[in-house]
C-alpha positions in Angstrom: 0.5 -2.9 1.9 0.6 -6.0 -0.2 1.1 -4.0 -3.3 4.0 -2.0 -1.8 5.6 -5.2 -0.6 5.3 -6.8 -4.1 6.9 -3.7 -5.7 9.9 -3.9 -3.4 10.7 -7.6 -3.9 14.1 -8.7 -5.2 15.6 -11.2 -7.5 16.1 -13.8 -4.8 12.5 -14.2 -3.9 12.7 -17.9 -3.1 15.4 -17.4 -0.4 13.5 -14.4 0.9 10.3 -16.5 1.3 12.3 -19.2 3.0 13.9 -16.7 5.5 10.4 -15.2 6.2 8.9 -18.6 6.9 11.8 -19.5 9.3 11.5 -16.2 11.0 7.7 -16.7 11.6 8.5 -20.2 13.1 11.1 -18.7 15.4 8.6 -16.0 16.4 6.1 -18.7 17.4 8.8 -20.6 19.4 9.8 -17.4 21.2 6.2 -16.6 22.0 5.8 -20.0 23.7 9.1 -19.7 25.5 8.8 -16.1 26.7 5.1 -15.7 27.0 4.6 -12.6 24.8 4.1 -11.9 21.2 7.0 -11.4 18.6 6.8 -9.9 15.2 8.9 -10.3 12.0 9.7 -6.7 11.1 11.4 -4.8 8.3 14.5 -3.1 9.6 14.1 -0.3 7.0 10.4 0.3 6.7 8.7 -0.5 3.4 7.0 2.9 3.3 7.7 6.0 5.4 8.2 9.7 4.7 12.0 9.5 4.5 12.7 6.0 3.1 11.3 3.0 1.3 12.9 -0.3 2.2 12.8 -3.6 0.4 11.0 -6.8 1.2 14.2 -8.9 1.1 15.7 -11.4 3.5 18.4 -9.0 4.7 15.8 -6.5 5.8 14.0 -8.7 8.3 14.4 -8.8 12.1 12.5 -10.4 15.0 11.2 -8.0 17.6 8.9 -8.2 20.6 5.5 -6.9 19.4 5.6 -4.0 21.9 8.9 -2.7 20.5 7.7 -3.1 17.0 4.5 -1.1 17.7 6.6 1.7 19.2 8.9 1.7 16.2 6.1 1.9 13.7 7.4 2.8 10.3 9.3 5.9 11.5 12.6 4.4 12.6 15.4 2.1 11.7 18.9 1.5 13.3 21.5 4.1 12.3 18.8 6.3 10.8 20.3 9.5 9.4 19.0 12.7 11.1 
């Protein structure tokens, strides 16, 4: 997984790292506020049968852990059929 993530990094790695750190902090705050776990997720999966997304700031989203587990690496919004 780490190797795949490293291969899919972009030119703006410093900003991507900043956004990821902020997203993780927001996930912690939401966990304290709502009482359940949140995950920082890739909107387009890094590795699936139909697509390989990028580990870039624009491909992050914050989801409740239960939703993220159901999504797995098989789905992203507006996924072509």
